[in-house]
C-alpha positions in Angstrom: 0.0 0.0 0.0 2.8 2.4 0.9 4.5 1.7 -2.5 1.2 2.5 -4.3 0.9 5.8 -2.5 4.5 6.6 -3.3 3.9 5.9 -6.9 0.8 8.0 -7.0 2.4 11.0 -5.3 5.4 10.7 -7.6 3.0 10.5 -10.6 1.3 13.7 -9.5 4.7 15.4 -9.3 5.6 14.2 -12.8 2.0 15.0 -14.0 2.7 18.6 -13.1 5.3 18.7 -15.8 3.0 16.9 -18.2 0.4 19.5 -17.4 2.8 22.3 -18.4 3.6 20.6 -21.7 -0.1 19.8 -22.3 -1.1 23.4 -21.6 1.5 24.8 -23.9 0.5 22.4 -26.6 -3.2 23.4 -26.3 -2.3 27.1 -26.4 -0.4 26.7 -29.7 -3.2 24.4 -31.1 -5.8 27.0 -30.3 -3.7 29.6 -32.1 -3.1 27.8 -35.4 -5.0 24.5 -35.1 -1.9 22.3 -35.2 0.3 20.5 -32.8 3.7 22.0 -32.1 5.9 19.0 -32.4 8.9 21.1 -31.3 7.4 22.1 -28.0 9.5 19.6 -26.0 12.7 20.7 -27.8 12.0 24.3 -27.1 11.7 23.4 -23.4 14.9 21.4 -23.6 16.8 24.3 -25.1 15.5 26.6 -22.4 16.8 24.2 -19.7 20.2 24.2 -21.4 20.2 28.0 -21.3 19.5 27.9 -17.6 22.2 25.3 -17.0 24.7 27.4 -18.9 23.9 30.5 -16.7 24.2 28.4 -13.5 27.5 27.0 -14.8 28.8 30.5 -15.3 28.0 31.2 -11.6 24.5 32.7 -11.7 22.1 32.0 -8.8 19.5 29.3 -9.7 16.4 31.4 -9.3 18.0 34.4 -11.2 18.8 32.0 -14.1 15.3 30.6 -13.8 13.5 33.9 -14.3 15.9 35.1 -16.9 15.3 31.9 -18.9 11.5 32.4 -18.6 11.9 35.9 -20.1 14.2 34.7 -22.8 11.8 31.8 -23.7 8.9 34.1 -23.9 10.7 36.5 -26.2 11.9 33.5 -28.3 8.3 32.2 -28.6 7.0 35.5 -29.8 9.9 35.8 -32.3 9.2 32.3 -33.7 5.5 33.2 -34.3 6.2 36.6 -35.8 9.2 35.6 -38.0 8.2 32.0 -39.0 4.5 31.3 -38.6 2.9 34.7 -39.2 3.9 34.7 -42.9 2.6 31.1 -43.1 -0.8 31.9 -41.6 -2.7 30.8 -44.8 -0.3 28.1 -45.8 -1.5 24.4 -46.2 -1.5 22.1 -43.2 1.5 20.1 -44.6 3.6 23.3 -44.6 3.0 23.8 -40.9 3.9 20.2 -40.2 7.1 20.5 -42.1 8.1 23.7 -40.3 7.4 22.1 -36.9 9.6 19.1 -37.8 12.3 21.5 -39.0 12.1 23.4 -35.7 12.3 20.1 -33.8 15.5 19.2 -35.6 17.0 22.7 -35.3 16.6 22.9 -31.6 17.7 19.3 -31.0 20.8 19.5 -33.2 21.5 23.1 -32.1 21.6 22.0 -28.4 23.9 19.1 -29.3 26.2 21.3 -31.3 26.5 24.0 -28.6 26.5 21.8 -25.5 27.3 18.3 -26.9 25.1 15.2 -26.6 26.7 14.1 -23.3 24.4 13.8 -20.2 24.7 16.6 -17.8 23.5 16.9 -14.2 21.1 19.7 -13.7 21.0 21.1 -10.1 17.8 21.1 -8.0 17.0 24.3 -6.2 15.3 22.5 -3.4 16.9 21.2 -0.2 18.1 17.6 0.0 15.8 16.8 2.9 12.2 17.8 3.8 11.5 19.5 7.1 9.4 16.4 8.0 10.3 12.7 7.7 8.6 10.8 4.8 9.5 8.3 2.2 6.4 8.9 0.1 7.8 11.8 -1.9 11.2 13.4 -2.4 12.1 17.1 -1.9 12.5 17.8 -5.6 9.2 16.1 -6.5 7.3 18.1 -3.9 9.1 21.3 -4.9 8.4 21.0 -8.6 4.8 20.2 -7.9 4.4 23.4 -5.8 6.3 25.6 -8.3 4.2 24.2 -11.2 0.9 24.7 -9.3 1.8 28.3 -8.4 2.6 29.0 -12.1 -0.6 27.4 -13.3 -2.6 29.4 -10.7 -0.9 32.6 -11.9 -1.8 31.7 -15.5 -5.4 31.1 -14.6 -5.6 34.5 -12.9 -3.9 36.1 -15.9 -6.4 34.8 -18.4 -9.4 35.3 -16.1 -8.9 38.8 -14.7 -6.4 40.8 -16.9 -7.4 42.7 -20.1 -4.5 41.1 -22.1 -5.5 37.7 -20.9 -9.1 38.2 -21.9 -8.0 39.6 -25.3 -5.9 36.5 -25.9 -8.8 34.3 -25.1 -11.1 36.2 -27.4 -8.5 36.1 -30.2 -8.1 32.3 -29.9 -11.8 31.6 -29.6 -13.3 34.0 -32.1 -10.6 35.9 -34.1 -13.1 37.6 -36.5 -15.2 39.0 -33.7 -12.0 40.0 -31.8 -10.9 42.0 -34.8 -14.2 43.8 -34.9 -13.7 45.1 -31.4 -10.2 46.3 -32.1 -8.1 43.4 -30.8 -4.8 42.8 -32.6 -5.3 39.1 -33.2 -1.9 38.6 -34.7 -0.1 40.0 -31.7 -2.4 38.1 -29.3 -1.4 34.9 -31.0 2.3 35.9 -30.8 1.9 36.5 -27.0 0.2 33.1 -26.8 3.3 31.5 -28.4 5.5 33.4 -26.0 3.5 32.3 -23.0 3.5 28.7 -24.2 7.3 28.8 -24.6 7.7 30.2 -21.1 5.4 27.5 -19.6 7.3 24.8 -21.4 10.6 26.3 -20.1 9.4 25.9 -16.5 8.5 22.3 -17.2 11.9 21.7 -18.8 13.8 23.2 -15.9 11.8 21.4 -13.3 12.1 17.9 -14.9 15.8 18.2 -15.9 17.1 17.2 -12.4 15.0 14.0 -12.7 15.7 12.8 -16.2 19.2 14.6 -16.5 20.0 17.2 -19.1 20.6 16.1 -22.7 19.1 17.0 -26.1 16.7 14.1 -26.2 15.4 14.4 -22.7 11.9 15.6 -23.6 10.9 13.0 -26.1 8.9 10.8 -23.7 7.7 13.8 -21.7 6.3 15.4 -24.9 4.5 12.2 -25.8 2.8 12.2 -22.3 2.1 15.9 -22.7 0.4 15.3 -26.0 -1.6 12.5 -24.4 -2.7 14.8 -21.5 -3.8 17.5 -24.0 -5.8 14.9 -26.0 -7.4 13.4 -22.9 -8.3 16.8 -21.4 -9.4 18.3 -24.7 -7.6 20.4 -27.3 -10.2 23.2 -26.8 -9.9 23.3 -23.0 -6.7 24.6 -21.4 -8.0 23.6 -17.9 -8.8 20.2 -19.2 -5.3 19.8 -20.7 -3.9 20.5 -17.2 -6.1 17.9 -15.6 -5.2 15.5 -18.4 -1.5 16.0 -17.8 -1.9 15.2 -14.1 -4.0 12.2 -15.0 -1.3 10.9 -17.3 1.2 11.5 -14.6 -0.7 9.1 -12.3 -1.3 6.6 -15.1 2.3 6.3 -16.0 3.7 4.8 -12.8 0.7 2.6 -12.3 1.2 1.2 -15.9 4.8 0.7 -15.1 3.9 -1.4 -12.0 1.4 -3.4 -14.1 3.2 -4.1 -17.4 6.8 -3.0 -16.8 8.7 0.2 -17.5 9.6 -0.8 -21.0 6.0 -0.4 -22.2 5.1 2.9 -20.4 5.4 5.0 -23.6 3.1 2.6 -25.4 0.5 3.3 -22.8 0.5 7.0 -23.8 -0.1 6.0 -27.4 -2.9 3.6 -26.5 -4.6 6.4 -24.4 -4.3 8.8 -27.3 -5.8 6.4 -29.8 -8.6 5.3 -27.4 -9.6 8.9 -26.7 -9.6 9.9 -30.4 -11.8 6.9 -31.2 -14.4 7.2 -28.5 -14.3 10.9 -27.5 -12.3 13.0 -30.0 -13.1 16.3 -28.2 -11.5 15.0 -25.0 -13.0 14.6 -21.5 -13.4 18.4 -21.0 -13.3 19.8 -24.6 -16.2 21.2 -26.5 -17.5 19.7 -29.7 -16.9 22.1 -32.6 -19.8 22.2 -35.0 -19.3 23.9 -38.4 -22.0 24.8 -41.0 -21.4 23.5 -44.5 
């Protein structure tokens, strides 16, 4: 029983990272109606930037917030420079560009920092103030950090004018333009915010999986699964889906072995797409023809 509780709590901690990736995936999807296959590589590259600043002697939290700012600016730049000119391009064009970005970030990180595994420092103490074997200090810390970030994002979208404008631009761009909202820049801010969210996820998970250019492949797959489970039209559902996948992963590992855990994510994606394509919390989009 204790092992089960330990696995569930660890799954919730990992699910917080999946929730970050799922939320960033949904934000890009709502902006351009496509998956960003490079989302994990963007998060990985951000983690490398943070590692480099720490290696140069910067304080962890200083490097953490600088990296969030750099990632935000980078996300805005990618949307303005790369995807804004391709707004009316065919679906295949977007897919090719996403694959190209994936390879650019992956190969770029390997070229700059090499493909050797690096140890990423944890900002949290080695021991908790209370004795427990159910969850480690870093797992608890990254859960708290991620929940704080998700809470701030909810408040931003719910109560700030820019957040409301971004929601309007994603949900009804034509109507948003009629009331004077710059839809293009709102989408660019969405890209920047998605990149910043992914960066937090990358920095938090790097001490667990270790830092190397391919570290986000499995995490991105579970993030995609969380987004599909929660619903591609529901940011809140994507967050819940990410936590759900975090709990499913260790339980699946206990049942069928760690070698098949990634297969579970694929099975979940296919199952949801067959029986409930809109996800557990997404809305069904009806179009007139």
